C-alpha positions in Angstrom: 82.2 123.5 39.7 85.1 121.4 40.9 83.2 118.9 42.9 84.8 115.6 43.9 83.3 113.0 41.6 83.7 109.3 41.8 80.7 108.5 39.7 79.4 110.2 36.6 75.7 109.5 37.0 72.8 110.4 39.2 71.5 107.8 41.7 69.5 105.4 39.6 66.3 105.6 41.7 66.3 108.9 43.7 67.7 111.2 41.0 69.9 112.8 43.6 73.6 113.4 43.0 75.7 110.2 43.1 77.4 109.6 46.5 80.8 110.5 45.0 79.7 113.9 43.9 80.4 116.4 46.7 80.1 120.1 45.8 82.9 122.5 47.0 82.2 124.6 50.1 78.6 123.3 50.4 78.2 124.2 54.0 79.5 127.7 53.4 77.2 128.2 50.4 74.1 127.1 52.3 75.1 129.4 55.2 75.5 132.3 52.9 72.3 131.7 50.9 70.2 130.8 53.9 67.4 129.2 51.8 64.0 129.4 53.5 60.5 127.9 52.8 58.9 129.7 49.9 62.1 131.1 48.5 63.0 131.2 44.9 66.7 130.3 44.3 68.7 130.4 41.1 71.6 127.9 40.6 73.5 129.3 37.7 75.8 126.4 37.3 73.9 123.2 37.8 76.7 120.8 36.9 76.2 117.6 38.9 73.3 119.1 40.9 75.1 119.1 44.3 74.1 122.7 45.3 70.6 122.4 43.9 69.9 119.1 45.7 71.2 120.4 49.0 69.2 123.6 48.7 66.0 121.8 47.9 66.6 119.5 50.9 67.3 122.4 53.2 63.9 124.2 52.7 60.6 123.9 51.0 61.8 126.3 48.3 62.0 126.2 44.5 65.1 126.2 42.4 65.6 127.4 38.8 68.9 125.8 37.5 70.9 126.9 34.5 73.5 124.9 32.5 74.7 125.1 28.9 75.8 121.5 29.0 73.1 119.2 27.6 74.4 116.4 29.8 73.8 118.5 32.9 70.3 119.3 31.8 69.6 115.6 31.4 70.9 115.0 35.0 68.6 117.8 36.3 65.6 116.5 34.5 66.2 113.1 36.1 66.5 114.8 39.5 63.3 116.9 39.1 60.9 114.1 39.9 62.5 113.7 43.4 61.6 117.2 44.5 57.9 118.0 44.4 55.5 120.3 46.2 52.2 119.6 47.8 50.5 119.8 44.4 52.9 117.2 43.0 54.7 119.8 40.9 58.5 119.7 40.7 60.3 122.4 42.7 63.2 122.1 40.2 63.1 124.0 36.9 65.9 123.3 34.5 67.0 126.1 32.0 69.2 125.2 29.1 71.7 127.9 28.2 74.6 130.0 29.5 74.3 131.9 32.7 75.5 135.0 30.8 72.0 135.0 29.4 70.2 134.4 32.7 67.9 137.4 32.4 66.5 136.0 29.1 66.3 132.5 30.4 64.5 133.3 33.6 62.1 135.7 32.0 61.2 133.1 29.4 60.5 130.7 32.3 58.4 133.3 34.0 60.5 133.0 37.1 60.1 135.5 40.0 62.7 137.8 41.5 65.2 135.5 43.4 65.9 135.3 47.1 69.2 133.7 46.4 71.5 133.2 43.4 74.6 131.0 43.4 77.4 130.6 40.8 80.0 127.9 41.0 82.5 129.0 38.4 84.9 127.1 36.2 84.6 123.6 34.7 82.4 120.8 36.1 84.1 117.8 37.5 81.8 115.7 35.4 83.4 117.4 32.3 86.9 116.9 33.7 86.4 113.3 34.5 84.9 112.3 31.1 87.8 111.7 28.7 85.5 112.1 25.7 84.8 115.7 26.6 88.4 116.6 26.1 88.9 119.0 29.1 91.6 117.1 30.9 95.2 116.1 30.1 95.0 113.3 32.7 93.2 111.1 30.2 93.5 111.0 26.5 90.5 112.1 24.5 89.5 114.3 21.6 90.7 117.9 21.9 87.2 119.4 22.5 86.6 121.4 25.7 83.2 122.7 24.6 80.8 123.0 27.6 77.8 123.5 25.3 78.9 120.8 22.9 78.6 123.3 20.1 80.7 126.0 18.4 84.5 125.9 17.7 86.4 123.3 19.6 89.8 123.5 21.2 91.2 121.6 18.2 89.8 124.2 15.9 91.5 127.0 17.8 94.8 125.1 18.2 95.0 124.2 14.5 93.7 127.4 13.0 94.5 130.4 15.2 97.6 132.6 14.4 100.6 132.2 16.6 100.1 135.6 18.2 96.5 134.7 19.1 97.5 131.4 20.7 100.2 133.1 22.7 97.7 135.7 24.0 95.3 132.9 25.0 98.0 131.0 27.0 99.4 134.2 28.5 96.2 136.1 29.5 93.8 133.2 30.2 96.3 130.6 31.3 98.8 132.9 33.0 101.5 130.8 31.3 105.0 132.4 31.4 106.1 130.4 28.4 103.1 131.2 26.3 105.1 132.3 23.2 107.2 129.2 23.3 104.1 127.0 23.5 102.4 128.9 20.7 105.5 128.7 18.4 105.8 125.0 19.0 102.2 124.3 18.2 102.3 126.3 14.9 105.5 124.4 13.9 104.1 121.0 14.7 100.6 121.4 13.3 101.9 121.9 9.7 102.7 118.2 9.5 100.3 116.7 12.1 97.1 118.6 13.2 96.3 118.3 16.9 93.4 116.0 17.6 93.8 114.7 21.1 94.5 116.0 24.6 97.5 113.7 25.0 99.0 115.0 21.8 98.8 118.7 22.9 99.8 117.9 26.5 102.9 116.0 25.3 104.0 119.0 23.2 103.5 121.5 26.0 105.6 119.3 28.4 108.4 119.2 25.9 108.7 123.0 25.7 107.7 124.1 29.2 110.1 123.5 32.1 108.8 121.5 35.1 107.2 123.5 37.8 108.7 123.3 41.3 105.2 123.2 42.8 104.6 119.9 41.0 101.9 121.3 38.8 101.8 119.6 35.5 103.4 121.7 32.8 100.3 121.5 30.6 97.9 122.9 33.4 98.1 126.6 32.6 97.9 126.2 28.8 94.9 123.9 29.1 93.2 126.4 31.4 93.8 129.2 28.9 92.5 127.2 26.0 89.4 126.1 27.9 88.6 129.7 28.9 88.9 130.8 25.3 86.8 128.0 23.9 83.9 128.8 26.3 84.4 132.6 26.6 84.3 131.9 30.4 85.4 135.4 31.5 82.9 137.1 29.3 80.2 134.8 30.6 81.1 135.6 34.2 81.1 139.4 33.6 77.7 139.2 31.9 76.3 136.8 34.4 77.3 138.6 37.6 75.9 142.0 36.4 72.6 140.4 35.5 72.5 138.4 38.8 72.5 141.7 40.8 69.4 142.9 38.9 67.5 139.6 39.3 67.7 139.6 43.1 64.7 140.5 45.2 65.2 142.9 48.1 67.0 141.0 50.8 68.2 138.5 48.2 71.8 137.1 48.3 74.4 136.5 45.6 77.0 133.8 46.4 80.0 133.3 44.0 82.5 130.5 44.3 85.6 130.9 42.1 88.6 128.7 41.5 91.4 130.9 40.0 92.5 134.5 40.1 90.9 135.5 36.8 87.5 134.5 38.0 87.9 135.9 41.4 89.2 139.2 40.1 85.9 139.8 38.2 83.8 138.7 41.1 85.7 141.0 43.4 85.3 144.0 41.1 81.6 143.5 40.2 80.6 142.8 43.8 82.8 145.6 45.1 81.1 148.0 42.7 77.7 146.9 43.9 78.6 147.5 47.5 80.2 150.8 46.9 83.7 149.6 47.7 85.1 150.4 44.3 86.6 153.9 44.4 87.0 154.3 40.7 85.0 153.6 37.6 84.8 149.9 36.8 84.4 148.7 33.2 82.6 145.7 34.6 79.8 147.7 36.1 79.2 151.4 35.5 77.0 151.6 38.6 80.3 151.7 40.6 80.5 155.4 39.7 77.1 156.1 41.4 77.2 154.1 44.6 79.3 154.4 47.7 79.2 152.7 51.1 75.9 153.4 52.9 74.3 154.6 49.6 75.0 151.3 47.8 72.2 149.0 47.0 74.2 145.9 48.2 75.9 144.9 51.5 79.0 142.8 51.5 78.5 139.6 53.5 82.2 138.6 53.2 85.1 140.9 53.9 87.8 138.7 52.6 86.7 135.7 50.6 85.9 132.5 52.5 88.2 129.6 51.9 87.6 125.8 52.3 88.7 124.2 55.5 91.7 121.8 55.8 89.5 118.8 56.0 87.7 119.6 52.8 90.9 120.3 51.0 92.3 116.9 52.1 89.2 115.1 51.0 88.9 117.0 47.7 92.1 118.5 46.4 90.2 120.4 43.7 88.7 122.6 46.5 92.1 124.0 47.5 91.9 127.1 45.3 88.2 127.9 46.0 87.1 131.3 47.2 83.6 132.4 48.2 82.2 135.9 48.0 78.7 137.0 48.9 76.6 140.2 48.9 73.0 141.0 49.9 70.6 143.3 48.3 69.3 145.9 50.7 65.7 145.5 51.7 65.1 149.2 51.0 66.8 150.6 48.0 68.3 153.9 49.3 70.0 154.9 46.1 69.1 155.5 42.5 70.9 152.3 41.8 70.4 151.2 38.2 68.1 154.1 37.2 68.8 156.1 34.0 71.7 153.9 33.0 72.3 152.5 29.6 72.0 148.6 29.8 
């Protein structure tokens, strides 16, 4: 959800995304989804509404949009009045919750099988650009990082977790080489002064982590790891992708945009299992053991993941790491896909 954002609000009259909000790889997402009149589309990561707005403008379709951030739900509710059908009913249906619970959310909303599902993974630019949400070290704010605005915050973890747990968070989720050094310094400092702000934590990390030749801020990887832990992002992706496959109608397409290797690795494995490209059992989706090639219930639409063009990367540096993968559910299910399996 790393869209370029120069304004943190919807357009005051149209309810459309503000002019500064440009979703990543929008053209590629629309080309992969191919929304058509009458389609039902599920946007699992509403965020600033960039994908949803473009989908609704591209066809006379309906969109169900999920977000666990109450601010995003408010943005969507403001947008809903701008997209109505011939009967005057909104074509946008907002669902408050995590996309890892998309089956329950869509069933409760009595939504149909979907002709297209899109996930734009990671943190929303609206969240990154609002200091009070505590996601970014570029601006000082409370050490929060909670997408849903509920549950343990980043400060809770930093101030209470054992050193070994902090080291694992920074190493496995942030891929920080100096994870143990960062964790040790945090535990030593928090005895006298608990961590309360993003600037406080970023300052400590910069003291103990050497500068990166690439120019990446020394706090980047540790902040990523902490954010992923606070929001259980990888678990959410694993749960969400598996459910998304089951929610597609025959001929429906699943499009996933990821922003770092941990996200993309899960997308690659789950979608590879669905298309029969996984040659060994996948802990992400047991159906991998039952489907191969032509017998699989899904077709890969992207060999290698698509990447943003040079012009988009120049206009929006946050797009540089984006990768897009897509699969399509076969119109005729030629396998016993999903039958007799333990959920």
